[in-house]
C-alpha positions in Angstrom: -27.8 18.5 16.0 -24.7 17.2 14.3 -22.8 19.7 12.2 -21.3 18.3 8.9 -17.8 19.4 8.1 -17.8 21.0 4.7 -14.8 20.3 2.5 -14.2 24.0 2.1 -13.8 24.5 5.8 -10.9 21.9 6.0 -7.5 23.2 4.8 -6.7 22.0 1.3 -3.3 20.8 2.5 -2.9 19.4 6.0 0.2 20.0 8.1 0.7 16.2 8.2 0.9 16.1 4.4 3.3 19.0 4.3 5.6 17.3 6.8 5.6 14.0 4.7 6.3 15.9 1.5 9.1 17.7 3.1 10.7 14.4 4.0 9.9 12.2 1.1 9.0 14.1 -2.1 12.6 14.9 -3.2 14.4 12.1 -5.0 16.7 10.3 -4.8 15.8 9.5 -1.1 18.2 8.1 1.4 17.0 5.0 3.3 18.1 6.7 6.5 16.2 4.9 9.2 15.3 1.4 10.4 11.8 1.5 9.1 12.8 2.4 5.5 15.5 -0.3 5.6 12.9 -2.9 6.7 10.6 -1.7 3.9 13.3 -2.3 1.4 13.8 -5.9 2.3 12.8 -8.2 -0.5 10.3 -11.0 -0.6 11.6 -14.6 -0.8 8.9 -15.8 -3.0 6.3 -18.5 -2.5 7.8 -21.1 -4.8 11.3 -21.1 -3.2 9.8 -21.5 0.3 7.4 -24.2 -1.0 10.3 -26.2 -2.5 12.3 -25.8 0.6 9.4 -27.0 2.8 8.7 -30.0 0.6 12.4 -30.9 0.6 12.5 -30.8 4.4 9.4 -32.9 4.8 10.7 -35.3 2.1 14.0 -35.6 3.8 12.4 -36.5 7.2 10.1 -39.0 5.5 13.0 -40.6 3.6 15.1 -41.0 6.7 12.2 -42.6 8.6 11.2 -44.9 5.7 14.8 -45.8 5.1 15.3 -46.8 8.7 12.3 -49.0 8.3 13.8 -50.6 5.2 10.9 -49.4 3.1 13.0 -47.4 0.7 16.6 -46.8 -0.1 18.5 -44.2 1.9 19.5 -42.7 -1.5 16.0 -41.0 -1.5 17.3 -38.7 1.2 19.4 -36.9 -1.4 16.2 -35.9 -3.3 14.9 -34.3 -0.1 18.3 -32.6 0.5 18.3 -31.3 -3.0 14.9 -29.8 -2.9 15.6 -28.3 0.6 18.8 -26.6 -0.5 17.5 -25.7 -4.0 14.4 -24.1 -2.5 16.5 -22.1 0.0 18.9 -20.9 -2.7 16.0 -20.0 -5.0 14.3 -18.0 -2.2 17.5 -16.2 -1.4 18.0 -15.2 -5.0 14.4 -14.1 -5.3 14.8 -12.0 -2.1 17.9 -10.4 -3.4 16.2 -9.4 -6.7 13.1 -8.2 -5.0 15.1 -6.2 -2.5 16.9 -4.4 -5.3 13.6 -3.4 -6.9 12.1 -2.3 -3.6 15.1 -0.3 -2.7 15.1 1.4 -6.1 11.4 2.2 -5.8 11.8 3.6 -2.3 14.7 5.8 -3.4 13.3 7.0 -6.7 9.5 6.3 -6.9 7.1 9.3 -6.9 5.3 10.3 -3.7 1.6 10.3 -4.2 -1.6 11.0 -2.3 -4.1 8.1 -2.5 -7.8 8.7 -1.9 -9.4 5.7 -0.2 -12.3 3.9 -1.9 -12.5 0.8 0.3 -10.8 -0.2 3.5 -11.0 -2.8 6.2 -13.4 -1.5 8.8 -11.0 -1.6 11.8 -8.8 1.0 10.0 -11.4 3.6 10.7 -10.8 3.5 14.5 -7.6 3.9 16.4 -5.7 0.6 16.7 -2.5 -1.3 15.7 -3.9 -3.9 13.3 -2.6 -3.6 9.8 -5.3 -3.6 7.1 -5.9 -3.3 3.4 -7.2 -0.3 1.6 -8.0 0.4 -2.1 -6.8 3.8 -3.2 -6.9 6.0 -6.3 -3.8 8.1 -7.2 -2.4 10.0 -10.1 1.2 10.3 -11.3 0.8 13.6 -13.2 2.6 16.3 -11.4 -0.3 18.8 -11.3 -2.7 16.2 -9.8 -0.5 14.1 -7.5 -1.5 16.1 -4.4 -4.7 17.7 -5.8 -7.0 16.0 -3.2 -10.2 17.7 -4.4 -9.7 16.4 -7.9 -8.7 12.9 -6.7 -11.8 12.7 -4.6 -14.0 13.6 -7.5 -12.2 11.1 -9.7 -12.4 8.3 -7.1 -16.2 8.9 -6.6 -16.7 8.9 -10.3 -14.8 5.7 -10.8 -16.5 4.0 -7.9 -19.9 4.9 -9.2 -19.0 3.8 -12.7 -18.5 0.2 -11.8 -22.3 -0.3 -11.8 -22.7 1.3 -15.2 -19.6 0.3 -17.2 -18.3 -3.0 -18.4 -15.5 -4.4 -20.4 -12.5 -6.7 -19.8 -10.2 -3.7 -18.9 -12.3 -3.2 -15.8 -12.1 -6.7 -14.5 -8.9 -6.2 -12.4 -10.2 -3.0 -11.0 -13.4 -4.6 -10.0 -11.4 -7.4 -8.3 -9.7 -4.9 -6.1 -13.0 -3.5 -5.0 -14.9 -6.7 -4.3 -12.1 -9.2 -3.3 -10.3 -8.5 -0.1 -7.5 -10.9 -1.1 -6.8 -9.0 -4.4 -3.6 -6.9 -4.6 -2.1 -5.0 -7.5 -1.8 -1.7 -9.2 -4.0 -1.1 -12.3 -4.3 1.8 -14.7 -7.7 3.4 -14.8 -8.8 3.6 -18.5 -9.1 7.1 -19.8 -12.3 6.2 -21.5 -13.8 5.4 -18.0 -12.7 8.8 -16.7 -14.1 10.6 -19.7 -17.4 8.7 -19.6 -17.9 9.5 -15.9 -17.1 13.2 -16.3 -13.9 13.3 -14.4 -12.9 16.4 -16.4 -11.8 17.4 -19.9 -8.2 17.9 -18.6 -8.1 14.4 -17.1 -4.6 13.1 -16.5 -3.4 10.1 -18.4 -1.8 8.2 -15.5 -4.5 7.5 -12.9 -4.3 4.2 -11.0 -6.3 2.1 -8.7 -4.2 0.1 -6.2 -4.4 -2.0 -3.0 -2.0 -1.1 -0.2 -1.3 -2.4 3.3 -2.1 0.4 5.8 -0.2 0.5 9.0 -2.1 2.5 11.7 1.1 3.6 13.5 2.0 5.5 10.3 -1.3 7.5 10.4 -2.2 10.6 12.3 -4.1 9.5 15.4 -3.6 5.8 14.4 -6.6 5.6 12.0 -7.7 6.6 8.5 -9.0 10.1 8.5 -7.0 11.1 11.6 -5.3 14.0 9.9 -8.7 15.4 8.8 -10.1 15.1 12.3 -7.2 17.0 13.7 -7.6 19.8 11.2 -11.3 19.9 11.7 -11.0 19.9 15.5 -8.7 22.9 15.3 -11.6 24.6 13.4 -13.9 23.8 16.2 -16.3 21.6 14.2 -17.8 18.2 15.0 -15.0 15.7 14.2 -17.4 12.8 14.2 -19.4 14.1 11.2 -18.0 12.4 8.1 -16.9 14.9 5.5 -14.6 13.3 2.9 -12.8 10.1 1.9 -9.6 9.5 3.9 -6.3 9.5 2.2 -3.0 7.6 2.4 0.4 9.0 1.4 2.5 6.4 -0.5 5.6 5.8 -2.6 4.8 4.0 -5.8 6.3 2.3 -8.8 3.4 1.0 -10.9 5.8 -0.6 -13.5 6.9 -3.1 -10.8 3.7 -3.3 -8.9 5.2 -1.5 -5.9 3.2 0.7 -3.4 4.2 1.4 0.2 2.6 3.7 2.7 5.2 6.1 4.0 6.2 6.1 7.6 5.5 9.1 9.9 8.2 11.5 10.8 9.3 10.6 14.4 7.9 13.1 17.0 10.6 15.5 18.3 11.6 14.9 21.9 10.4 17.7 24.2 13.1 20.1 25.1 13.9 21.1 28.6 12.4 24.6 28.0 9.1 23.0 27.2 9.0 20.9 30.4 
């Protein structure tokens, strides 16, 4: 007979979460390792890369057609202009994006996100990056209150079948569309209607985030819970609660990044 892990038997705060909070909760943070530095690198932007690609293709086509006396060689300048202009545009976009990302990583709040949806391969150990939809709260008293976040996530998830309105359209898109990304505020009216609590926080968000298995305990979603449950000598294969992801967020700029794990300490000679 399979024994189900009751939430009350699992510690309210896992050791993995305590370790992450010790490292990342205080702000301003220092981008003090290679992974954080890579996370702060900005995006070039699709439009700049598109213009640069069109310019490169146009330049090659203009050279070929010019050699065939089909068009004037002066058309090559148009391709060169698009190529260089797209590259410059992409570089400027990357610089601006990098500044925003670095600022978010240094000053954005650390939150615990409860997973509502995730790619199926993230539930088993692996290395493939996947997408997850998480609910988190920015209010200080609820940021790491996992029990409350789980209740709110379950209520919001159930409410999509009973509630309508244009303000729920972007939230529904995150749930049903695997290509949808963003951070959206959960309407207070939805939380009130679904009984999330009279003291409901005012800053509850639904967001999609890229989940990197190597940053998770055990390499999969729920690995930290399984570790804690295993130490309590219960059946770790029995599902007990929604998994969670710890992230740094900046909703005003649409930023959310899963935090890296603290590197494992090298064994000392005394332990060998």
